[in-house]
C-alpha positions in Angstrom: 9.6 65.5 -3.5 7.2 63.3 -3.6 6.2 60.4 -1.4 3.4 58.0 -1.7 2.9 55.4 -0.1 0.3 52.4 -0.4 -2.5 50.6 1.9 -5.0 48.1 2.7 -3.6 45.4 0.7 -4.5 41.4 1.8 -5.5 38.0 1.0 -9.2 38.2 -0.6 -11.6 36.0 -1.5 -12.6 35.8 -4.9 -15.6 37.5 -5.4 -14.7 39.7 -3.4 -13.7 43.7 -2.8 -10.8 45.0 -1.5 -10.0 48.8 -1.3 -6.2 50.2 -2.2 -5.7 53.6 -0.5 -2.3 56.1 -1.4 -1.1 58.2 0.9 0.9 60.9 -0.9 3.2 64.0 1.2 5.5 66.6 0.2 5.0 68.6 -3.4 2.0 66.9 -3.7 1.3 70.4 -6.4 3.2 68.1 -8.7 1.3 65.5 -9.7 -1.2 65.9 -12.8 -1.8 62.5 -13.1 -2.3 59.4 -10.4 -2.0 55.7 -11.5 -2.2 52.1 -10.1 -0.2 49.5 -11.1 -0.3 45.7 -10.5 2.9 43.3 -10.7 2.1 39.1 -10.6 4.6 36.4 -10.8 6.6 35.7 -13.5 5.1 38.9 -15.1 5.8 42.0 -16.2 4.0 45.3 -14.7 1.2 46.6 -15.8 -0.9 49.7 -16.1 -4.3 49.2 -14.3 -6.2 51.9 -13.8 -5.3 56.4 -13.9 -7.5 59.6 -13.0 -6.2 63.6 -14.2 -5.8 66.6 -11.3 -9.6 67.0 -11.5 -11.3 63.2 -11.5 -13.4 64.3 -14.3 -11.1 61.1 -16.6 -9.7 58.3 -15.8 -9.0 54.8 -18.2 -8.3 51.5 -16.9 -6.8 47.7 -18.8 -9.4 46.1 -20.2 -9.1 42.8 -17.9 -10.4 45.0 -14.6 -12.8 47.4 -16.9 -16.3 46.8 -14.9 -14.5 45.8 -11.5 -11.7 48.8 -10.7 -12.8 52.1 -9.8 -9.7 55.1 -8.8 -10.9 57.9 -7.2 -8.8 60.3 -5.5 -9.4 63.0 -3.2 -6.6 66.0 -3.6 -8.2 67.7 -0.4 -6.7 64.5 1.3 -3.6 63.8 -0.6 -4.8 60.4 -1.5 -5.7 58.1 -4.0 -8.0 55.4 -3.8 -8.3 51.8 -5.8 -11.6 49.7 -5.5 -11.6 46.6 -5.8 -14.1 44.4 -6.8 -15.8 41.3 -7.9 -12.3 40.2 -7.6 -10.9 37.3 -9.1 -7.7 35.0 -8.9 -5.7 36.7 -11.5 -5.3 40.1 -9.7 -2.6 39.1 -7.0 -0.4 41.1 -7.1 1.7 43.5 -6.1 0.2 47.3 -6.1 2.2 50.4 -6.8 0.8 53.7 -7.2 1.8 56.3 -8.8 2.5 59.7 -9.5 3.4 62.2 -12.9 3.5 65.9 -13.2 1.3 67.0 -16.9 4.9 67.5 -18.7 6.2 64.2 -17.6 6.3 61.3 -20.2 6.0 58.4 -18.0 5.2 58.0 -14.0 8.5 60.3 -11.8 7.1 58.8 -7.9 6.0 55.9 -7.5 5.2 53.8 -3.9 6.5 51.0 -2.1 3.7 48.7 -3.7 1.4 46.6 -1.5 0.2 43.0 -2.3 -2.9 41.7 -3.4 -4.1 38.4 -3.0 -6.8 36.7 -4.0 -7.6 33.1 -3.3 -10.5 30.7 -5.1 
């Protein structure tokens, strides 16, 4: 019902910036929360950030607080992750995800986009 496609990944130097985008299509009205997750080499997938339907509430994992900003544009069916002051440990495949208001877990997932931060 919902398709998510990430873009914007690539290679960036430590201390630099990168903006990830996620385009949603299909039954986008079903999405309440949008989140970003990442999976680094040899590690499990972890939560990065989430934003509610209006964009009024956001939450971040401690390791990215003050550096990353999640935002959404419902008119364009887009969600973004602005990554500033990136660190090598931010290297991972980043996934966007969506869930309905009554879902305990994320129902919709993108294919992922690789972010590599060089020293």
